[in-house]
C-alpha positions in Angstrom: 10.7 -36.9 16.9 12.9 -33.8 15.9 13.3 -32.9 12.1 16.4 -31.7 10.7 15.9 -27.9 9.7 18.0 -26.8 6.7 18.0 -23.1 7.9 20.2 -21.7 10.9 18.6 -18.9 12.2 21.1 -17.5 14.5 23.9 -16.9 11.9 24.6 -13.3 10.6 23.4 -12.4 6.9 26.8 -11.9 5.1 27.7 -10.4 1.6 30.9 -12.0 0.9 32.9 -11.6 4.0 31.4 -8.6 5.5 27.9 -8.5 7.6 25.1 -6.6 5.9 25.8 -3.7 7.9 29.1 -3.1 6.7 28.4 -4.1 3.2 25.5 -1.2 3.4 28.5 1.2 4.8 30.2 0.6 1.6 27.4 1.3 -0.8 26.6 4.2 1.2 30.0 5.5 0.6 29.9 4.6 -2.9 26.5 6.3 -3.3 27.4 9.5 -1.3 31.0 9.9 -2.5 30.0 10.1 -6.0 28.7 13.3 -5.8 31.6 14.7 -4.0 34.8 12.9 -5.2 34.0 11.1 -8.3 33.1 7.4 -9.0 36.9 6.2 -9.0 37.6 8.0 -5.7 34.6 6.8 -3.8 34.8 3.2 -4.9 38.5 3.3 -3.7 37.5 4.8 -0.5 35.0 2.5 0.0 37.3 -0.5 -0.8 39.8 0.9 1.7 37.2 1.0 4.2 35.9 -2.3 3.9 39.3 -3.5 4.0 40.1 -1.8 7.3 36.8 -2.8 8.4 37.7 -6.5 7.5 41.4 -6.2 9.3 39.8 -4.9 12.3 36.9 -6.9 12.8 38.4 -10.4 12.2 38.3 -12.7 15.0 35.5 -10.7 17.0 32.1 -11.8 17.2 29.0 -11.2 14.7 27.7 -7.6 15.5 30.9 -6.2 17.0 30.3 -2.9 14.4 27.0 -2.7 15.3 27.5 -2.7 19.1 30.8 -0.3 18.8 28.1 2.3 16.9 25.9 1.9 19.8 28.3 2.2 22.5 30.0 5.6 21.0 26.3 7.1 20.5 26.8 7.4 16.8 23.7 9.9 15.5 20.4 8.1 14.6 21.5 4.7 15.5 20.3 3.1 18.5 19.8 -0.5 19.3 16.1 -1.7 20.1 15.5 -2.6 23.8 12.8 -4.8 25.4 11.1 -2.0 27.2 10.9 1.6 26.1 13.3 3.8 28.1 11.2 5.9 30.8 12.7 8.8 32.6 12.8 8.7 36.1 11.5 11.6 38.0 12.5 11.7 41.8 9.6 13.8 43.7 7.6 13.5 46.4 4.5 14.8 44.6 4.6 12.5 41.7 
């Protein structure tokens, strides 16, 4: 007999309407922007960026921004794979 589970594990983690990666991007923009352009403009930039992400991502599946970052080879961002990448050497002596 199956028991009902109160948690759904395959739904993405959301902060308001954004996934956690997108919300972290907004917080990162606020944090870094305060050093360079001040608190008002950094908050305005973060809100504008989150609004842009919300408009562009609307109707797309969960993880669309993360997969886009991986596809464009964003620095310091790689999706983990099941097996590590091994270079292939084509040589008769190895």
